[in-house]
N, C-alpha and C positions, 0 to 999 in steps of 0.2 A: 509367519506366524508373529503378530507384535504382542510384546510381554510387558516391556518397561519403556515408557517413552519419555525423552526428555524435550521441553519445550522453552526455548527462549523467548524473552520480551513478554512476559506474562503480566506486566504492570500495563501495559497498554491493553486497549478495548479487544482488538482482534485476538492477539496472543491469549488473554484471559479465556475468550470465549473457546477458542481451539482445545485449550489445556481442560476446561470444564467439560466439553463434549467428548473427549476421550476419555476422560476420569470416570465419567457415566456408562462407558462401555464395559460390559461384564467380562467381555475376553481380553482386557489389557488388566494385568496385574498391578501397575504401578506407573502413575504419572509424575514427573518431576518439574515443576516450572522453577525457572531461575530468571534473575533479574537484578539490577543493581538496587534497586527498591522494592518493597512489597506492593501489590495491586492495592488502589484506594477507588473507592467510587468517586469519579469526577463529578463534582458540584454542578457543573455547567450543563449536563448533559441531562435528556429526559428521560422519562420512565422512572424506574425505582433504582436509578445509580449504576452502580458498577456491576460487573459478572461476578458471581462467587465461583470461587475455584473449587468447590465441592471437596472429594478427596485427594485433590492435586497436592503434593508436598511441596512448600516453597522452600526454596534455599537462595539467599541472598548471595549473588557471584558476579562480579564483573568479569565479562568476557575477554576483557583485556589483559587479565592475570591469569596464570597457570592453575587456579584451583579449579577451572573449570573441568580439566583432566582426572583431578581426583573424583569429583562427584560421578564423571562417566564411569571411571574404574570402580567406585565403590557400590553403584547401583546396578553394575552389569547392564547400563544401556544398550538395547538393540536398534532402537529408533530415535532420529534426531528432527526436530521441527524447528527450524531457524527462523523465528520471527522477530528478531531484534534490530531490524534496520531501522533506522528513525530518518523520517523525510524533512525535518526543518531543526536547524540549531537550537540548542538549549539557550536559555536567556544567560545563564553562566558557563562560561567556555566556548560558547560560541562555534563556528564553523569548524575551529580546529580539533575541539572535542569531540564534534558529531563524526568527523571523518576517522579518528581513533576509534570510535565506538564501531562504526560499522564496519571498516575496513580491518583494522588490527584485532579487533573483537573476533570476526569471521575468521581472520587466520588462526587465531588461538584455538578456536573451536573445532575447525577443520584439523589441525594439528592434533588435538586430544582425538578425534575421531579415527585418524590416520593410525595413531599407536594403539588403539582400542582393538581388543580381539573379539568383542561382541556385538560391535556395530555393525548393522546389517542394511540400515536403509536411513538416507538423510534427505529431507524434505527442506528447501530453501525457498523462502519468499523473497521474489525479486519485484520488478516492476516494468512495465512497458515504457517509462521514461528512459530505458536505455538506448530506444531507438531514435531519441531526441524529437524535435520539431523543427523542421525547416521547409523552405518552398520547394526543395529537391526531393522531398519524401514520396515514395509510393502512395497511392490511395489508399491502400491496406498492407498492413505489415504482417509477413510470416515469420515465423520463428528464425528462418534462414535469411531474411532480408537483413541488407547493410544499412544502416542509417544514413541519410543524405549528408548529415552534419554529425559525426560523433559527439556525444555529450563531452564538455571539457571542464566541468566544474558541478559543485553540489550533489546533491541526491543522486541525480542521474548519474554522474562520474563515479561516486563511490558504488553503486549498484553494479555497474560495468565492472569496476575492479573486482568485487565481490564473486560476480559471476566468472571471472578469470581465474580465480583461485578454486572455485568449485570445480571448474572444468579439469584443473589441475589434479585436484583431489580426486575426481572420477577415474582420470586416467592411471593415477598409482594404485587405487584400490577398486579394482575392477569386481571384486566380488561385493560390493555395496552397490545397491540402487540408488541413484542419486537423482532427484527430481527438482528442477529448477522452475518456478511458476511466477510467471511475468504478469503481475497483476495489473489491470486498469486502474484509476482511482477509485478506492473505498467510497462508498455512498450508502448511507442508512442512518436510522434514527440515534444510534449510538456513536457513529464516527465523528472524530474531531480530528481535523487536518487542516494544511493551509487551504486546500480548497473549499472544504465545507465551510471555513471561518469566511472565505471569500464571498461564497453565496449567501451568507446569513448578514450582511451588511444592506442597510435601507437603499443606499445609491451603489449601482454596480459599473466601477471604473471598466472600461473595455479600450481596445486599442483601436482607433481609429482606421476604418477602411478594411476592417478584418472581421470575419464572423466565423470562428473555427469550429469543426466538428468533434465533439466530445464523445467519449466512451466511459461507462462506470460499472463497477461490480458492486452487487448488493453484498451487505456485510453477510448475510445469510447463507449465500452462494460461495463467499469466499471461507467461511468455517466449513462448510460441507466439500468444497473440492481438498482442502487440507486435511479434514478428516479421513477422506478417501485415499488420498496419497499417503497419509502415515500408516493405513491400513493394508496396503496394496503395492507391489513393485510396479513402478511405472516411470523407468528411467528416461531421462531426456528433458528437453526443455520445452514448456508450454504457455503460450497466451490465456489469460482468462478475462473474459468481460463478458458482460451481458449484452443480448442481440440488441441490434440496431445502435444508432446515434442520435444526438443531440445537437443541434447548433447552439452557439452561445446565447444567441437572439431569443431562441426558442426556451432555454433554462431562465432567463429574465422574464420572459411574459408568463411564464407557469408559477414562477415565483412571487410574481407581482413586483419585482425589482425594476427601480429605473436605471436604465444603461445610462453613462457617463461617458462618451466616445472621446479619447483623448489621445493626442501623439503618444508614440511608445516611449520617448523619454521622460514625458509627462508621467505615463503609466509607472514607469520605474521609481521616479520621484515620489510620487503618491504612495508607492509600496514602502520606500524607506521612512516616509513620515510615518506610516502606519505601524512598522516593525518598531520604529524609537518610541512609539507611544505605548507598546504592547500589544496592539491590536495586530490583524492580519499582515503578512508581510509578502510582497510579490518578489519571489527569488527570480534571477534571470532566466531560468529554466520554465518558471510559470508563465513569465512574460512571452517565451517562444511559442508556449503550449496556447496563450491567449492570441497569438496571432495565426499559428499554422495548425493547430490541432492535432490529433493523432488517431487513427483507426485501426485496430489489429483483427487479424483472422483467429479464430479459436476452433478450426476444423481439428487439429492435431488432439486438443483436449478431449472433445467428443469422440473422437474414434479411439483414443486410448482408453477412456473411461466408460464408455456407452451411455454417457451422461453430459448433460451441458447446463449452464445455469438456468434455473428457471425464471429469475426476475431480469426483464430487459433494462437497458439503460434508463429508458423513460420512466419505467415503473419505480426503479431504484430511486431516481431523483424524485419522483412524486412522493413516495414514502419518507425520504428526507425532509421534504418542505411540510408535510403534514406534521411530522414529529416536531418540527421547529416552529410552526405555526407561522410558517412564512406566507402562506397563501392568503393572509390576510392583508397582503400589501397593497399596492396600487391596483386598479381594475387594469385588465390586459389592455382593452381600449385606450386608456389612457397613456399606458407606458407605449404603446406603439406609436399615438400621436406625437408624444413628447419625443422619443427616438427618431421618427422621421424628420421633426423642425430641427432637432440637432445636428442631426447628420446631413439635412439639406443646407 
């Protein structure tokens, strides 16, 4: 039975949506949302702005501080939904602050959960990026598959370390149901991420000679699986992705974007220039994804929940480009012709 839920990372879109959905459930007494800053509507996103938190009680807490333990103890939290991992460095603080937030913040949160007498369920948002992207990867990753080249930096490295601490917590607190969800890239009208900003450009830099397979999970399905995990005990690690795959070239055609194939060093250089200009940045892990792609199997999730994501990878991307009005770009025939001439 879920009575009082703590949701971290509520200043970001998916975290705010999860907190709002849980707060609307009459079977839940309280939902407490924590973050370093209060949620505000992102002005650059479509629809009517941000997600209202409803009856969620917001508490300003830095997960790196011991204050999170006081929040858990004072509210008799029984379920924790950890949504606070960030996928890109902030403009102030950079990579060092990102790692502290992701890894040290998770360690503090799990330490508080371990000392709590009331916590009975912990749900952690992770990412399929923990599998890495390399030419040695299997065609499809299952949850027990080993990456061809384990991630050595960035968001993927942080997520791998976080999962290690989560496994340690699960061993120490066997009375707590611990669920780790490895999400494919979020996609949808309200998602703002390095990947969605990459697809929002009029010209799409791609790595010459590669056409990777990509998977997405629609934001609505992401929120639903998190809601279900917060309400029921499903211990274990689960891949979460929409059915099917899209090639990067298919994404470009559907969005009416002009591909610009460049050698990988140039791709990295373009990303550094864009990042310094405050635009989208191409991290080394995104460069590998744009070369080798990544596809995961979601059988374990559908078996455990008796449910699977309703929106396919292709439909999630279509919803994104409709909301961002990207379909008004270049005609598909022109994109194909220019792409063939450039690559030829």
